[in-house]
C-alpha positions as CSV (number, residue, x, y, z in Angstrom):
1,X,19.8,12.6,17.2
2,X,16.7,13.4,15.2
3,X,14.9,10.4,16.7
4,X,15.8,11.5,20.2
5,X,14.6,15.0,19.4
6,X,11.3,13.6,18.2
7,X,11.0,11.5,21.3
8,X,11.6,14.4,23.6
9,X,8.9,16.5,21.8
10,X,6.3,13.8,22.4
11,X,3.7,14.4,25.0
12,X,2.1,12.0,27.4
13,X,-1.4,12.8,28.5
14,X,-3.5,11.2,31.2
15,X,-6.8,10.3,30.0
16,X,14.4,-22.1,19.2
17,X,14.1,-25.8,18.1
18,X,12.5,-28.3,15.6
19,X,9.0,-27.9,14.4
20,X,6.6,-28.5,17.3
21,X,3.3,-30.0,16.3
22,X,0.5,-30.3,18.9
23,X,-2.6,-32.2,18.2
24,X,-5.7,-30.1,18.7
25,X,-8.7,-31.1,20.8
26,X,-12.2,-29.7,20.7
27,X,-11.8,-26.4,22.6
28,X,-13.9,-23.3,22.3
29,X,-10.9,-21.2,23.3
30,X,-8.8,-22.6,20.5
31,X,-11.2,-21.5,17.8
32,X,-13.0,-18.5,19.1
33,X,-12.2,-15.0,17.9
34,X,-10.7,-12.7,20.5
35,X,-13.5,-10.3,19.9
36,X,-16.0,-12.8,21.2
37,X,-14.7,-13.3,24.8
38,X,-17.3,-12.9,27.5
39,X,-17.3,-9.5,29.0
40,X,-17.5,-8.7,32.7
41,X,-17.9,-5.2,34.2
42,X,-14.6,-3.5,34.8
43,X,-16.1,-1.7,37.8
44,X,-16.0,-4.9,39.8
45,X,-12.2,-4.9,40.4
46,X,-10.2,-1.8,40.3
47,X,-6.8,-1.1,41.8
48,X,-4.7,2.1,41.8
49,X,-1.0,1.5,41.7
50,X,1.0,3.5,44.2
51,X,2.8,6.5,42.5
52,X,6.5,6.4,42.2
53,X,9.1,9.1,41.7
54,X,10.2,7.8,38.3
55,X,6.6,7.9,37.0
56,X,6.6,11.6,37.5
57,X,7.9,11.9,33.9
58,X,4.5,10.6,32.8
59,X,1.3,12.6,33.1
60,X,-1.4,11.3,35.5
61,X,-3.5,8.3,34.5
62,X,-7.1,8.9,33.4
63,X,-9.2,9.0,36.5
64,X,-11.5,6.1,37.1
65,X,-9.9,3.9,34.4
66,X,-7.7,1.7,36.6
67,X,-8.4,-2.0,36.2
68,X,-6.5,-4.9,37.7
69,X,-3.5,-2.6,38.2
70,X,-3.6,-1.2,34.6
71,X,-3.8,2.5,34.3
72,X,-5.0,4.2,31.1
73,X,-3.1,7.0,29.4
74,X,-2.8,8.8,26.1
75,X,0.5,9.3,24.3
76,X,0.6,12.0,21.6
77,X,3.3,12.8,19.0
78,X,3.3,14.6,15.7
79,X,-0.4,15.2,15.7
80,X,-1.3,11.5,16.3
81,X,-2.3,9.9,19.6
82,X,-2.4,6.4,21.1
83,X,-4.3,5.2,24.1
84,X,-2.3,2.7,26.2
85,X,-2.6,0.8,29.4
86,X,0.4,0.4,31.7
87,X,0.8,-2.2,34.4
88,X,3.4,-1.4,37.1
89,X,4.4,-4.3,39.4
90,X,3.3,-3.7,43.0
91,X,4.9,-3.2,45.3
92,X,7.6,-1.7,43.2
93,X,11.0,-2.5,44.8
94,X,13.3,0.5,44.1
95,X,16.3,-1.9,44.5
96,X,15.1,-4.2,41.7
97,X,14.9,-3.9,38.0
98,X,12.0,-5.6,36.3
99,X,11.4,-6.9,32.8
100,X,8.9,-5.2,30.5
101,X,6.4,-7.0,28.2
102,X,5.0,-5.2,25.2
103,X,1.7,-6.8,24.3
104,X,0.1,-6.1,20.9
105,X,-3.6,-6.8,20.6
106,X,-5.6,-8.3,17.8
107,X,-7.9,-6.5,15.4
108,X,-11.0,-7.1,17.4
109,X,-9.8,-4.9,20.3
110,X,-9.2,-1.7,18.3
111,X,-10.9,1.3,20.0
112,X,-14.2,2.5,18.5
113,X,-15.0,6.2,17.9
114,X,-18.6,5.8,19.2
115,X,-17.4,4.1,22.4
116,X,-16.6,6.0,25.6
117,X,-13.1,5.7,27.0
118,X,-14.4,3.3,29.6
119,X,-16.0,1.1,26.9
120,X,-12.9,1.0,24.9
121,X,-10.9,0.1,28.0
122,X,-13.3,-2.8,28.6
123,X,-13.1,-3.9,25.0
124,X,-9.3,-4.6,25.5
125,X,-8.6,-5.1,29.1
126,X,-11.5,-7.6,29.6
127,X,-9.8,-10.0,27.2
128,X,-8.3,-12.9,29.1
129,X,-5.0,-12.6,27.2
130,X,-4.6,-9.2,28.8
131,X,-5.9,-9.9,32.2
132,X,-3.6,-12.9,32.6
133,X,-0.6,-10.5,33.1
134,X,-2.2,-9.0,36.2
135,X,-1.5,-10.2,39.8
136,X,-5.3,-10.3,40.3
137,X,-6.0,-12.6,37.4
138,X,-8.0,-15.7,38.3
139,X,-8.3,-18.3,35.6
140,X,-8.5,-22.1,35.4
141,X,-4.8,-22.5,34.5
142,X,-3.5,-19.3,36.1
143,X,0.3,-19.1,35.4
144,X,0.6,-16.5,38.2
145,X,2.8,-14.3,36.1
146,X,3.2,-11.4,38.5
147,X,3.8,-13.6,41.4
148,X,6.5,-15.6,39.7
149,X,8.0,-13.0,37.2
150,X,6.9,-9.5,38.3
151,X,7.0,-7.3,35.3
152,X,5.9,-4.1,33.6
153,X,3.2,-4.7,31.0
154,X,2.6,-2.1,28.2
155,X,-0.6,-2.5,26.1
156,X,-1.2,0.1,23.4
157,X,-4.6,0.3,21.8
158,X,-4.8,1.3,18.2
159,X,-7.9,2.9,16.6
160,X,-10.6,1.4,14.4
161,X,-9.2,1.3,10.8
162,X,-5.6,1.1,11.9
163,X,-3.3,-1.9,11.7
164,X,0.0,-2.7,13.3
165,X,1.4,-3.3,9.8
166,X,-0.1,-1.7,6.8
167,X,-0.6,-4.9,4.8
168,X,-3.6,-7.2,4.2
169,X,-4.2,-9.2,7.4
170,X,-5.3,-12.3,5.4
171,X,-2.3,-12.3,3.1
172,X,0.4,-14.0,5.1
173,X,4.0,-13.1,4.3
174,X,4.7,-9.6,2.9
175,X,7.3,-7.1,1.9
176,X,7.9,-4.7,4.8
177,X,6.5,-1.2,4.1
178,X,9.2,1.5,4.1
179,X,7.7,3.1,7.2
180,X,6.0,1.6,10.3
181,X,2.3,2.1,10.6
182,X,1.2,5.1,12.7
183,X,0.2,3.0,15.8
184,X,3.5,1.0,15.7
185,X,5.5,4.1,15.2
186,X,3.8,5.7,18.2
187,X,4.3,2.5,20.2
188,X,8.0,2.6,19.6
189,X,8.2,6.2,20.8
190,X,5.9,5.4,23.7
191,X,8.1,2.5,24.8
192,X,11.2,4.7,24.7
193,X,9.4,7.2,26.9
194,X,8.3,4.5,29.4
195,X,11.9,3.3,29.6
196,X,13.0,6.8,30.3
197,X,10.3,7.3,33.0
198,X,11.2,4.1,34.7
199,X,14.9,4.1,34.0
200,X,15.7,2.9,37.5
201,X,13.1,0.2,37.6
202,X,13.1,-1.5,34.1
203,X,15.8,-3.9,33.1
204,X,16.6,-2.9,29.5
205,X,18.2,-6.3,28.8
206,X,14.8,-8.0,29.4
207,X,12.3,-6.3,27.0
208,X,9.9,-8.8,25.5
209,X,7.3,-8.4,22.7
210,X,4.4,-10.6,22.0
211,X,1.1,-10.2,20.1
212,X,-1.7,-12.1,18.5
213,X,-3.3,-12.0,15.1
214,X,-3.0,-8.4,13.9
215,X,-0.6,-8.1,16.9
216,X,1.3,-11.1,15.6
217,X,2.0,-9.2,12.5
218,X,3.1,-6.2,14.6
219,X,5.4,-8.4,16.6
220,X,7.3,-9.7,13.6
221,X,7.4,-6.1,12.1
222,X,8.7,-4.6,15.4
223,X,11.6,-7.0,15.7
224,X,12.5,-6.7,12.1
225,X,12.6,-2.9,12.3
226,X,14.3,-2.7,15.7
227,X,16.3,-6.0,15.9
228,X,18.5,-4.9,18.8
229,X,15.7,-3.7,21.1
230,X,14.0,-6.9,22.4
231,X,15.4,-9.8,24.3
232,X,12.7,-12.2,23.0
233,X,9.6,-12.3,20.8
234,X,6.5,-14.4,20.7
235,X,4.3,-13.8,17.6
236,X,1.1,-15.7,17.6
237,X,-0.9,-16.3,14.4
238,X,0.9,-13.6,12.5
239,X,3.3,-13.1,9.6
240,X,6.4,-11.1,8.7
241,X,8.8,-10.4,5.9
242,X,11.0,-13.5,5.3
243,X,13.5,-11.5,3.3
244,X,14.6,-9.7,6.5
245,X,15.1,-12.8,8.6
246,X,18.9,-12.3,8.8
247,X,18.3,-9.2,10.9
248,X,16.8,-11.3,13.7
249,X,18.5,-14.7,13.3
250,X,20.1,-14.4,16.8
251,X,17.0,-13.2,18.6
252,X,15.2,-15.8,20.7
253,X,11.8,-16.3,19.0
254,X,9.0,-18.7,19.7
255,X,6.2,-18.5,17.2
256,X,2.8,-20.1,17.3
257,X,0.1,-20.8,14.8
258,X,-2.9,-23.1,14.2
259,X,-2.5,-25.3,11.1
260,X,-6.1,-24.7,10.1
261,X,-6.2,-20.9,10.7
262,X,-8.9,-19.4,8.5
263,X,-7.9,-15.8,9.2
264,X,-4.1,-15.6,8.9
265,X,-2.7,-18.3,6.7
266,X,-0.3,-20.6,8.6
267,X,2.2,-20.0,5.8
268,X,2.8,-16.6,7.5
269,X,4.6,-18.3,10.4
270,X,6.0,-21.2,8.4
271,X,7.7,-18.9,6.0
272,X,9.3,-16.9,8.7
273,X,10.6,-19.9,10.6
274,X,12.0,-21.4,7.4
275,X,13.7,-18.2,6.5
276,X,15.2,-17.9,9.9
277,X,16.6,-21.4,9.8
278,X,18.0,-20.8,6.3
279,X,20.1,-18.0,7.6
280,X,21.4,-19.9,10.7
281,X,18.7,-18.9,13.2
282,X,17.3,-21.3,15.8
283,X,13.7,-20.2,16.4
284,X,11.1,-22.2,18.3
285,X,7.9,-23.0,16.5
286,X,4.7,-24.6,17.7
287,X,2.0,-25.4,15.2
288,X,-1.3,-26.7,16.7
289,X,-2.5,-29.4,14.4
290,X,-6.1,-28.8,13.2
291,X,-6.5,-25.7,15.3
292,X,-8.0,-22.5,14.0
293,X,-7.1,-18.9,14.7
294,X,-7.5,-18.4,18.4
295,X,-4.5,-20.4,19.7
296,X,-3.3,-17.8,22.1
297,X,-5.3,-19.4,24.9
298,X,-2.9,-22.3,24.8
299,X,0.2,-20.1,24.7
300,X,-0.8,-17.8,27.5
301,X,-2.3,-20.6,29.7
302,X,-5.8,-19.3,29.6
303,X,-7.4,-22.7,30.1
304,X,-6.6,-26.2,31.3
305,X,-5.9,-28.0,28.1
306,X,-3.5,-30.8,26.9
307,X,-2.3,-28.2,24.4
308,X,-1.4,-25.6,27.0
309,X,2.2,-24.5,26.5
310,X,3.2,-24.6,30.2
311,X,6.9,-23.8,29.5
312,X,6.2,-20.6,27.6
313,X,6.4,-18.1,30.4
314,X,9.5,-19.7,32.0
315,X,11.2,-19.6,28.5
316,X,10.1,-16.0,27.9
317,X,11.3,-14.6,31.3
318,X,14.6,-16.4,31.1
319,X,15.7,-14.5,28.1
320,X,18.3,-11.6,28.3
321,X,20.1,-9.5,25.8
């Protein structure tokens, strides 16, 4: 009841299988840091989703910050705030319930205090791994997510200096802190509110979480803290707490990592997969042989590559609780 009371007091403001080894090839996307992606002006393509009755529980979006169907908002609770971007499938069929994807970004996309709201939006939404979830995405290996699996997409943006999990990002496996980090705690409350706002539109049996790098840590942490919330999880280049694997042994999980990752040690994923299998779980795991940190391009089909995981999205959207 306390959690529900806290949620209601929150305010929204506008503003599974054997080890899979894939041999790496020379690819700039496989080794580049997510903060180095080429930027393009956000003003070039802006869409404003049609308002819906269910969305009236949310305050209006920040004016002028609509990009590729994403609208920008601020969620506030307990004196803390979190900027987030919400994609609502269009047209929204009132007779249909849609899955929701929670996407946790990497450390390079944290908002900067000296940036304007528009610049911070560009810092995150201009990343290919975010744009790919929009119906207007155009890329060389476009998976056409919205055309094939229309879905809500929730992308929170933490602030400079914050982490999804309050542990060293280069340390690999860790012991879970007693409390979630502020941005992850806010994200959970935000997700609850979005589910309430779109109660007639979102399929609660099809909530998915995926994230990369710092967001890979956040993905593992989220499912270990709330093991009954999500229908599937896809952590990329992250790490979790192996001692809590029993909590999520029955959850469909597909983890990814580069064997030569210089940022997050590959042991972070290997430890979690081994722990899950030791307690009877059947996670999927793909390790890209010789690849570095930026393997999400292969997972999210951001380029035509022999390493592209073409069955990832069909797998993800087939999962139900």
